[in-house]
mmCIF file as gemmi writes it, N, C-alpha and C atoms, coordinates in Angstrom:
data_model
loop_
_atom_site.group_PDB
_atom_site.id
_atom_site.type_symbol
_atom_site.label_atom_id
_atom_site.label_alt_id
_atom_site.label_comp_id
_atom_site.label_asym_id
_atom_site.label_entity_id
_atom_site.label_seq_id
_atom_site.pdbx_PDB_ins_code
_atom_site.Cartn_x
_atom_site.Cartn_y
_atom_site.Cartn_z
_atom_site.occupancy
_atom_site.B_iso_or_equiv
_atom_site.pdbx_formal_charge
_atom_site.auth_seq_id
_atom_site.auth_asym_id
_atom_site.pdbx_PDB_model_num
ATOM 1 N N . UNK Axp A 1 ? 88.763 -18.573 -95.08 1 0 ? 1 A 1
ATOM 2 C CA . UNK Axp A 1 ? 88.656 -19.56 -94.033 1 0 ? 1 A 1
ATOM 3 C C . UNK Axp A 1 ? 87.516 -20.499 -94.332 1 0 ? 1 A 1
ATOM 4 N N . UNK Axp A 2 ? 87.295 -21.469 -93.497 1 0 ? 2 A 1
ATOM 5 C CA . UNK Axp A 2 ? 86.232 -22.434 -93.678 1 0 ? 2 A 1
ATOM 6 C C . UNK Axp A 2 ? 84.994 -22.077 -92.865 1 0 ? 2 A 1
ATOM 7 N N . UNK Axp A 3 ? 83.878 -22.622 -93.291 1 0 ? 3 A 1
ATOM 8 C CA . UNK Axp A 3 ? 82.637 -22.485 -92.539 1 0 ? 3 A 1
ATOM 9 C C . UNK Axp A 3 ? 82.259 -23.859 -92.012 1 0 ? 3 A 1
ATOM 10 N N . UNK Axp A 4 ? 81.904 -23.915 -90.735 1 0 ? 4 A 1
ATOM 11 C CA . UNK Axp A 4 ? 81.49 -25.174 -90.104 1 0 ? 4 A 1
ATOM 12 C C . UNK Axp A 4 ? 79.997 -25.093 -89.801 1 0 ? 4 A 1
ATOM 13 N N . UNK Axp A 5 ? 79.308 -26.173 -90.02 1 0 ? 5 A 1
ATOM 14 C CA . UNK Axp A 5 ? 77.896 -26.284 -89.629 1 0 ? 5 A 1
ATOM 15 C C . UNK Axp A 5 ? 77.832 -27.376 -88.587 1 0 ? 5 A 1
ATOM 16 N N . UNK Axp A 6 ? 77.363 -27.013 -87.399 1 0 ? 6 A 1
ATOM 17 C CA . UNK Axp A 6 ? 77.292 -27.995 -86.299 1 0 ? 6 A 1
ATOM 18 C C . UNK Axp A 6 ? 75.833 -28.276 -85.986 1 0 ? 6 A 1
ATOM 19 N N . UNK Axp A 7 ? 75.593 -29.464 -85.46 1 0 ? 7 A 1
ATOM 20 C CA . UNK Axp A 7 ? 74.238 -29.898 -85.125 1 0 ? 7 A 1
ATOM 21 C C . UNK Axp A 7 ? 74.214 -30.401 -83.695 1 0 ? 7 A 1
ATOM 22 N N . UNK Axp A 8 ? 74.12 -29.518 -82.716 1 0 ? 8 A 1
ATOM 23 C CA . UNK Axp A 8 ? 74.041 -29.981 -81.334 1 0 ? 8 A 1
ATOM 24 C C . UNK Axp A 8 ? 72.766 -30.772 -81.101 1 0 ? 8 A 1
ATOM 25 N N . UNK Axp A 9 ? 72.86 -31.745 -80.227 1 0 ? 9 A 1
ATOM 26 C CA . UNK Axp A 9 ? 71.719 -32.646 -79.956 1 0 ? 9 A 1
ATOM 27 C C . UNK Axp A 9 ? 70.721 -32.049 -78.95 1 0 ? 9 A 1
ATOM 28 N N . UNK Axp A 10 ? 71.178 -31.076 -78.178 1 0 ? 10 A 1
ATOM 29 C CA . UNK Axp A 10 ? 70.291 -30.52 -77.172 1 0 ? 10 A 1
ATOM 30 C C . UNK Axp A 10 ? 70.723 -29.099 -76.8 1 0 ? 10 A 1
ATOM 31 N N . UNK Axp A 11 ? 69.917 -28.443 -75.984 1 0 ? 11 A 1
ATOM 32 C CA . UNK Axp A 11 ? 70.196 -27.035 -75.622 1 0 ? 11 A 1
ATOM 33 C C . UNK Axp A 11 ? 71.503 -26.919 -74.832 1 0 ? 11 A 1
ATOM 34 N N . UNK Axp A 12 ? 71.818 -27.886 -74.026 1 0 ? 12 A 1
ATOM 35 C CA . UNK Axp A 12 ? 73.059 -27.862 -73.236 1 0 ? 12 A 1
ATOM 36 C C . UNK Axp A 12 ? 74.277 -27.788 -74.165 1 0 ? 12 A 1
ATOM 37 N N . UNK Axp A 13 ? 74.287 -28.618 -75.186 1 0 ? 13 A 1
ATOM 38 C CA . UNK Axp A 13 ? 75.381 -28.604 -76.152 1 0 ? 13 A 1
ATOM 39 C C . UNK Axp A 13 ? 75.437 -27.27 -76.901 1 0 ? 13 A 1
ATOM 40 N N . UNK Axp A 14 ? 74.265 -26.789 -77.288 1 0 ? 14 A 1
ATOM 41 C CA . UNK Axp A 14 ? 74.191 -25.513 -78.004 1 0 ? 14 A 1
ATOM 42 C C . UNK Axp A 14 ? 74.777 -24.382 -77.151 1 0 ? 14 A 1
ATOM 43 N N . UNK Axp A 15 ? 74.37 -24.321 -75.888 1 0 ? 15 A 1
ATOM 44 C CA . UNK Axp A 15 ? 74.868 -23.299 -74.998 1 0 ? 15 A 1
ATOM 45 C C . UNK Axp A 15 ? 76.394 -23.4 -74.801 1 0 ? 15 A 1
ATOM 46 N N . UNK Axp A 16 ? 76.886 -24.625 -74.694 1 0 ? 16 A 1
ATOM 47 C CA . UNK Axp A 16 ? 78.334 -24.836 -74.513 1 0 ? 16 A 1
ATOM 48 C C . UNK Axp A 16 ? 79.097 -24.374 -75.762 1 0 ? 16 A 1
ATOM 49 N N . UNK Axp A 17 ? 78.579 -24.706 -76.924 1 0 ? 17 A 1
ATOM 50 C CA . UNK Axp A 17 ? 79.226 -24.264 -78.162 1 0 ? 17 A 1
ATOM 51 C C . UNK Axp A 17 ? 79.246 -22.745 -78.292 1 0 ? 17 A 1
ATOM 52 N N . UNK Axp A 18 ? 78.133 -22.11 -77.969 1 0 ? 18 A 1
ATOM 53 C CA . UNK Axp A 18 ? 78.07 -20.661 -78.026 1 0 ? 18 A 1
ATOM 54 C C . UNK Axp A 18 ? 79.088 -20.034 -77.056 1 0 ? 18 A 1
ATOM 55 N N . UNK Axp A 19 ? 79.144 -20.564 -75.836 1 0 ? 19 A 1
ATOM 56 C CA . UNK Axp A 19 ? 80.088 -20.033 -74.848 1 0 ? 19 A 1
ATOM 57 C C . UNK Axp A 19 ? 81.528 -20.196 -75.317 1 0 ? 19 A 1
ATOM 58 N N . UNK Axp A 20 ? 81.827 -21.347 -75.878 1 0 ? 20 A 1
ATOM 59 C CA . UNK Axp A 20 ? 83.18 -21.618 -76.391 1 0 ? 20 A 1
ATOM 60 C C . UNK Axp A 20 ? 83.555 -20.623 -77.483 1 0 ? 20 A 1
ATOM 61 N N . UNK Axp A 21 ? 82.638 -20.428 -78.421 1 0 ? 21 A 1
ATOM 62 C CA . UNK Axp A 21 ? 82.937 -19.519 -79.545 1 0 ? 21 A 1
ATOM 63 C C . UNK Axp A 21 ? 83.06 -18.086 -79.077 1 0 ? 21 A 1
ATOM 64 N N . UNK Axp A 22 ? 82.246 -17.683 -78.123 1 0 ? 22 A 1
ATOM 65 C CA . UNK Axp A 22 ? 82.354 -16.337 -77.58 1 0 ? 22 A 1
ATOM 66 C C . UNK Axp A 22 ? 83.682 -16.164 -76.854 1 0 ? 22 A 1
ATOM 67 N N . UNK Axp A 23 ? 84.093 -17.158 -76.07 1 0 ? 23 A 1
ATOM 68 C CA . UNK Axp A 23 ? 85.351 -17.092 -75.314 1 0 ? 23 A 1
ATOM 69 C C . UNK Axp A 23 ? 86.547 -16.959 -76.242 1 0 ? 23 A 1
ATOM 70 N N . UNK Axp A 24 ? 86.504 -17.615 -77.4 1 0 ? 24 A 1
ATOM 71 C CA . UNK Axp A 24 ? 87.616 -17.556 -78.35 1 0 ? 24 A 1
ATOM 72 C C . UNK Axp A 24 ? 87.399 -16.485 -79.417 1 0 ? 24 A 1
ATOM 73 N N . UNK Axp A 25 ? 86.389 -15.642 -79.216 1 0 ? 25 A 1
ATOM 74 C CA . UNK Axp A 25 ? 86.066 -14.548 -80.141 1 0 ? 25 A 1
ATOM 75 C C . UNK Axp A 25 ? 85.91 -15.038 -81.568 1 0 ? 25 A 1
ATOM 76 N N . UNK Axp A 26 ? 85.18 -16.151 -81.709 1 0 ? 26 A 1
ATOM 77 C CA . UNK Axp A 26 ? 84.877 -16.718 -83.02 1 0 ? 26 A 1
ATOM 78 C C . UNK Axp A 26 ? 83.479 -16.203 -83.389 1 0 ? 26 A 1
ATOM 79 N N . UNK Axp A 27 ? 83.39 -15.568 -84.54 1 0 ? 27 A 1
ATOM 80 C CA . UNK Axp A 27 ? 82.083 -15.041 -84.966 1 0 ? 27 A 1
ATOM 81 C C . UNK Axp A 27 ? 81.199 -16.195 -85.419 1 0 ? 27 A 1
ATOM 82 N N . UNK Axp A 28 ? 79.919 -16.054 -85.165 1 0 ? 28 A 1
ATOM 83 C CA . UNK Axp A 28 ? 78.965 -17.083 -85.592 1 0 ? 28 A 1
ATOM 84 C C . UNK Axp A 28 ? 77.613 -16.466 -85.831 1 0 ? 28 A 1
ATOM 85 N N . UNK Axp A 29 ? 76.816 -17.141 -86.621 1 0 ? 29 A 1
ATOM 86 C CA . UNK Axp A 29 ? 75.459 -16.704 -86.902 1 0 ? 29 A 1
ATOM 87 C C . UNK Axp A 29 ? 74.48 -17.744 -86.384 1 0 ? 29 A 1
ATOM 88 N N . UNK Axp A 30 ? 73.35 -17.284 -85.933 1 0 ? 30 A 1
ATOM 89 C CA . UNK Axp A 30 ? 72.303 -18.214 -85.517 1 0 ? 30 A 1
ATOM 90 C C . UNK Axp A 30 ? 71.24 -18.23 -86.6 1 0 ? 30 A 1
ATOM 91 N N . UNK Axp A 31 ? 70.889 -19.417 -87.043 1 0 ? 31 A 1
ATOM 92 C CA . UNK Axp A 31 ? 69.87 -19.569 -88.067 1 0 ? 31 A 1
ATOM 93 C C . UNK Axp A 31 ? 68.704 -20.327 -87.443 1 0 ? 31 A 1
ATOM 94 N N . UNK Axp A 32 ? 67.728 -19.589 -87.013 1 0 ? 32 A 1
ATOM 95 C CA . UNK Axp A 32 ? 66.585 -20.225 -86.375 1 0 ? 32 A 1
ATOM 96 C C . UNK Axp A 32 ? 65.552 -20.571 -87.446 1 0 ? 32 A 1
ATOM 97 N N . UNK Axp A 33 ? 65.096 -21.794 -87.44 1 0 ? 33 A 1
ATOM 98 C CA . UNK Axp A 33 ? 64.137 -22.286 -88.433 1 0 ? 33 A 1
ATOM 99 C C . UNK Axp A 33 ? 62.788 -21.637 -88.173 1 0 ? 33 A 1
ATOM 100 N N . UNK Axp A 34 ? 62.109 -21.298 -89.252 1 0 ? 34 A 1
ATOM 101 C CA . UNK Axp A 34 ? 60.762 -20.731 -89.145 1 0 ? 34 A 1
ATOM 102 C C . UNK Axp A 34 ? 59.718 -21.826 -89.027 1 0 ? 34 A 1
ATOM 103 N N . UNK Axp A 35 ? 60.165 -23.094 -89.15 1 0 ? 35 A 1
ATOM 104 C CA . UNK Axp A 35 ? 59.261 -24.216 -89.103 1 0 ? 35 A 1
ATOM 105 C C . UNK Axp A 35 ? 59.246 -24.863 -87.706 1 0 ? 35 A 1
ATOM 106 N N . UNK Axp A 36 ? 58.108 -25.407 -87.358 1 0 ? 36 A 1
ATOM 107 C CA . UNK Axp A 36 ? 57.959 -26.117 -86.113 1 0 ? 36 A 1
ATOM 108 C C . UNK Axp A 36 ? 58.839 -27.379 -86.162 1 0 ? 36 A 1
ATOM 109 N N . UNK Axp A 37 ? 59.651 -27.636 -85.134 1 0 ? 37 A 1
ATOM 110 C CA . UNK Axp A 37 ? 60.539 -28.794 -85.133 1 0 ? 37 A 1
ATOM 111 C C . UNK Axp A 37 ? 59.8 -30.139 -85.328 1 0 ? 37 A 1
ATOM 112 N N . UNK Axp A 38 ? 58.597 -30.228 -84.813 1 0 ? 38 A 1
ATOM 113 C CA . UNK Axp A 38 ? 57.84 -31.474 -85 1 0 ? 38 A 1
ATOM 114 C C . UNK Axp A 38 ? 57.467 -31.668 -86.475 1 0 ? 38 A 1
ATOM 115 N N . UNK Axp A 39 ? 57.125 -30.582 -87.145 1 0 ? 39 A 1
ATOM 116 C CA . UNK Axp A 39 ? 56.797 -30.649 -88.561 1 0 ? 39 A 1
ATOM 117 C C . UNK Axp A 39 ? 58.034 -31.064 -89.379 1 0 ? 39 A 1
ATOM 118 N N . UNK Axp A 40 ? 59.179 -30.479 -89.043 1 0 ? 40 A 1
ATOM 119 C CA . UNK Axp A 40 ? 60.417 -30.804 -89.75 1 0 ? 40 A 1
ATOM 120 C C . UNK Axp A 40 ? 60.733 -32.307 -89.536 1 0 ? 40 A 1
ATOM 121 N N . UNK Axp A 41 ? 60.55 -32.814 -88.331 1 0 ? 41 A 1
ATOM 122 C CA . UNK Axp A 41 ? 60.825 -34.219 -88.056 1 0 ? 41 A 1
ATOM 123 C C . UNK Axp A 41 ? 59.916 -35.132 -88.861 1 0 ? 41 A 1
ATOM 124 N N . UNK Axp A 42 ? 58.653 -34.744 -89.015 1 0 ? 42 A 1
ATOM 125 C CA . UNK Axp A 42 ? 57.719 -35.548 -89.82 1 0 ? 42 A 1
ATOM 126 C C . UNK Axp A 42 ? 58.139 -35.587 -91.292 1 0 ? 42 A 1
ATOM 127 N N . UNK Axp A 43 ? 58.568 -34.441 -91.812 1 0 ? 43 A 1
ATOM 128 C CA . UNK Axp A 43 ? 59.021 -34.375 -93.205 1 0 ? 43 A 1
ATOM 129 C C . UNK Axp A 43 ? 60.26 -35.223 -93.395 1 0 ? 43 A 1
ATOM 130 N N . UNK Axp A 44 ? 61.205 -35.163 -92.463 1 0 ? 44 A 1
ATOM 131 C CA . UNK Axp A 44 ? 62.424 -35.962 -92.569 1 0 ? 44 A 1
ATOM 132 C C . UNK Axp A 44 ? 62.094 -37.435 -92.507 1 0 ? 44 A 1
ATOM 133 N N . UNK Axp A 45 ? 61.146 -37.825 -91.648 1 0 ? 45 A 1
ATOM 134 C CA . UNK Axp A 45 ? 60.747 -39.225 -91.556 1 0 ? 45 A 1
ATOM 135 C C . UNK Axp A 45 ? 60.115 -39.67 -92.895 1 0 ? 45 A 1
ATOM 136 N N . UNK Axp A 46 ? 59.286 -38.811 -93.472 1 0 ? 46 A 1
ATOM 137 C CA . UNK Axp A 46 ? 58.652 -39.153 -94.734 1 0 ? 46 A 1
ATOM 138 C C . UNK Axp A 46 ? 59.687 -39.331 -95.847 1 0 ? 46 A 1
ATOM 139 N N . UNK Axp A 47 ? 60.704 -38.508 -95.845 1 0 ? 47 A 1
ATOM 140 C CA . UNK Axp A 47 ? 61.744 -38.632 -96.869 1 0 ? 47 A 1
ATOM 141 C C . UNK Axp A 47 ? 62.491 -39.958 -96.746 1 0 ? 47 A 1
ATOM 142 N N . UNK Axp A 48 ? 62.728 -40.405 -95.507 1 0 ? 48 A 1
ATOM 143 C CA . UNK Axp A 48 ? 63.367 -41.688 -95.299 1 0 ? 48 A 1
ATOM 144 C C . UNK Axp A 48 ? 62.469 -42.83 -95.782 1 0 ? 48 A 1
ATOM 145 N N . UNK Axp A 49 ? 61.159 -42.707 -95.515 1 0 ? 49 A 1
ATOM 146 C CA . UNK Axp A 49 ? 60.214 -43.713 -95.972 1 0 ? 49 A 1
ATOM 147 C C . UNK Axp A 49 ? 60.192 -43.81 -97.497 1 0 ? 49 A 1
ATOM 148 N N . UNK Axp A 50 ? 60.226 -42.685 -98.181 1 0 ? 50 A 1
ATOM 149 C CA . UNK Axp A 50 ? 60.252 -42.68 -99.633 1 0 ? 50 A 1
ATOM 150 C C . UNK Axp A 50 ? 61.522 -43.329 -100.139 1 0 ? 50 A 1
ATOM 151 N N . UNK Axp A 51 ? 62.639 -42.98 -99.526 1 0 ? 51 A 1
ATOM 152 C CA . UNK Axp A 51 ? 63.935 -43.531 -99.901 1 0 ? 51 A 1
ATOM 153 C C . UNK Axp A 51 ? 63.944 -45.063 -99.737 1 0 ? 51 A 1
ATOM 154 N N . UNK Axp A 52 ? 63.271 -45.573 -98.698 1 0 ? 52 A 1
ATOM 155 C CA . UNK Axp A 52 ? 63.219 -47.013 -98.437 1 0 ? 52 A 1
ATOM 156 C C . UNK Axp A 52 ? 62.089 -47.713 -99.211 1 0 ? 52 A 1
ATOM 157 N N . UNK Axp A 53 ? 61.39 -46.972 -100.056 1 0 ? 53 A 1
ATOM 158 C CA . UNK Axp A 53 ? 60.333 -47.566 -100.844 1 0 ? 53 A 1
ATOM 159 C C . UNK Axp A 53 ? 59.056 -47.86 -100.062 1 0 ? 53 A 1
ATOM 160 N N . UNK Axp A 54 ? 58.878 -47.238 -98.939 1 0 ? 54 A 1
ATOM 161 C CA . UNK Axp A 54 ? 57.715 -47.466 -98.091 1 0 ? 54 A 1
ATOM 162 C C . UNK Axp A 54 ? 56.57 -46.505 -98.488 1 0 ? 54 A 1
ATOM 163 N N . UNK Axp A 55 ? 56.175 -46.589 -99.749 1 0 ? 55 A 1
ATOM 164 C CA . UNK Axp A 55 ? 55.109 -45.718 -100.251 1 0 ? 55 A 1
ATOM 165 C C . UNK Axp A 55 ? 54.06 -46.564 -100.944 1 0 ? 55 A 1
ATOM 166 N N . UNK Axp A 56 ? 52.959 -45.959 -101.266 1 0 ? 56 A 1
ATOM 167 C CA . UNK Axp A 56 ? 51.945 -46.646 -102.039 1 0 ? 56 A 1
ATOM 168 C C . UNK Axp A 56 ? 51.351 -45.675 -103.071 1 0 ? 56 A 1
ATOM 169 N N . UNK Axp A 57 ? 50.846 -46.234 -104.133 1 0 ? 57 A 1
ATOM 170 C CA . UNK Axp A 57 ? 50.245 -45.454 -105.208 1 0 ? 57 A 1
ATOM 171 C C . UNK Axp A 57 ? 48.736 -45.537 -105.115 1 0 ? 57 A 1
ATOM 172 N N . UNK Axp A 58 ? 48.082 -44.429 -105.302 1 0 ? 58 A 1
ATOM 173 C CA . UNK Axp A 58 ? 46.633 -44.373 -105.272 1 0 ? 58 A 1
ATOM 174 C C . UNK Axp A 58 ? 46.161 -43.888 -106.635 1 0 ? 58 A 1
ATOM 175 N N . UNK Axp A 59 ? 45.264 -44.625 -107.246 1 0 ? 59 A 1
ATOM 176 C CA . UNK Axp A 59 ? 44.705 -44.201 -108.524 1 0 ? 59 A 1
ATOM 177 C C . UNK Axp A 59 ? 43.709 -43.094 -108.299 1 0 ? 59 A 1
ATOM 178 N N . UNK Axp A 60 ? 43.626 -42.193 -109.258 1 0 ? 60 A 1
ATOM 179 C CA . UNK Axp A 60 ? 42.694 -41.045 -109.158 1 0 ? 60 A 1
ATOM 180 C C . UNK Axp A 60 ? 41.263 -41.566 -109.015 1 0 ? 60 A 1
ATOM 181 N N . UNK Axp A 61 ? 40.929 -42.634 -109.69 1 0 ? 61 A 1
ATOM 182 C CA . UNK Axp A 61 ? 39.56 -43.152 -109.628 1 0 ? 61 A 1
ATOM 183 C C . UNK Axp A 61 ? 39.207 -43.69 -108.244 1 0 ? 61 A 1
ATOM 184 N N . UNK Axp A 62 ? 40.217 -43.976 -107.425 1 0 ? 62 A 1
ATOM 185 C CA . UNK Axp A 62 ? 39.967 -44.493 -106.067 1 0 ? 62 A 1
ATOM 186 C C . UNK Axp A 62 ? 39.756 -43.378 -105.065 1 0 ? 62 A 1
ATOM 187 N N . UNK Axp A 63 ? 39.924 -42.149 -105.479 1 0 ? 63 A 1
ATOM 188 C CA . UNK Axp A 63 ? 39.78 -41.025 -104.54 1 0 ? 63 A 1
ATOM 189 C C . UNK Axp A 63 ? 38.355 -40.632 -104.33 1 0 ? 63 A 1
């Protein structure tokens, strides 16, 4: 069978999805991140900035 990865936007959606899957006896796993969500958001923002070329280079002698 297939595996689906869903990304609910909020707790309400998450709870609804869990209830739906339980009602239809669909097995699922919960993968809770060990990282702080704020930290993850900062890293994702930084990756977008790098992708968009919003970076700067610092010479070692300037440190």
